[in-house]
Phi, psi and omega in degrees: 000115179269125185243127176252130175261105182270087184112081187266057176276219185296313181281304182298321180294322179294316177299314180298320180295317178298317179297316181296320180299326181275000177086016179288158177276094186228143176230137185251130176257126179209181180219165170068206184301326180296317177297313182300319179297317180295321181289327184272315186236353180097193184238129180248135175248124177255117189214147174297343178275357181124130179283152174205159180238140175222161174230077181284165172295129181226131184229157178253000178229128180297329182295342180281350186277323187078193181291142176234149175282328180223133172244116179261119181278106183262359179282163174290163187304322183287352179265352186287324184301321179278333182281319190306315180296343180272356187277347187309318180298343181274345190273125165258184182303326187243019182296129175270145174241118185256119177270137180240007190284153174282166177087196177273118183285160183300332186272359192306319183261010173283132182051040182281133180284102180138187186281000177264006180304128177087000179300133181250130176253113182295328180295335183264318184226080183303123179070005180072020185297322182290314181298327179290330186270334185236113181295143183304325184291347178278341194284132166236130180270152175213157176230119183267125178242065172209154184252120180220158172207159177274109182289322176194165181308126179085002181229122178249128178263120178257119183273308181193162174088147177211024182266132178226096182283135178243152176194146171280138176305330180285344184087000182284152172262102188256163178294323181294325178293317179297318181296317179293317179300319180299318180295317181291322177297319178296341180267001175104006179269152165270123189232078172292142176253121184257146172260002181234059187298314182297322177297317181292329175301318180288329176299314179289319182296329180305320177280315185298319185296334180262306185292320188297305182293324180291326177296322179292324180287328187252339187077012185277148173280170179303315181299316181296318181294322183287335186255343180290127188304310183284317183293320180297330177293318177296320178301315181296322180298317180293318177299321178297317178295317179297322178298320179293321177295316179300316181298321179291336176269015176068034177237124174261118182281118188276038177210140182276162177296322177300318179296320180294320179293317180296321179296320179294318179298325181291329179299324176091216189278057180256132176275135177295161178299328180291320176294320177300317179296316181298314182293332180272359180079018179264155175300147181261150181280051186291317187293313182291326184271316186251312180301326180294323179290321177296312181297317181293321176300316178297318182293328184262359179076030180252119180295135179224058186297318181292317179298318180297320181295312180294321177301313180297318179295317180292324177297317179297317178301313181296318180295318179295318179297320179294320180294329183272352183289000000 
């Protein structure tokens, strides 16, 4: 199984490094100093589970990869629209495309069971560019539950976690899913296969839609956001709104807000990926994580005033930072 990591940053690079360490046939696509470091000295993972070095195949042009059996999208959600049209040379008849992004993915309403089938969210897929480039039958969904960041070019810091949930949008347990899970398990990941992928997307989104933008606005860790009297109230308001949007989209979130808050407090002094991006001067995944809930709420007639307010404030913060960069 030849696996291409399209975007070997913190998430994609960690997956690629684990695969390479296990001897899988994997190639990493990256750009800039990170690519040069991987090509010259390899990729180093610094982890509480043990540091290791690998020297996987790393390229700066997608056309250099050839056909792949699996393409894992390691870029942030806002990077897929420009990347997706370039993926065509990697596709064979049965190539799988694995999304790892946070938020509501572009494929969420493709072949959707119910009256929302075919719904398009502009905040997630501007102009429908992603949907045009990646056929629905190629898509495999995933949810990454591990914390990583690029410490320096060629070095990925792994903080905790190794779970990578996989699922077919249809909910089926397929042979291709089992084959991919087996390869990832052999690389050291815990890979549960879910038949309720859309539901699990909302479980993760319930926390991300609230904690991520507020963390960027305040600089607070998960523990601080969950325990601060005023901020935790705002977090709960956004979670309540997201739960209502999910319910209108025919999804029952099988976890309470109290459980989600307790889980965040238990994680401790962890910075969300959005706060990490903001502090590093990178664009934030605001549209896919927060804007999508606002847009979907508007489309379904569900009021989301707290979510809209935080989204607007975080957008302004991101825009000002980009102008000053």
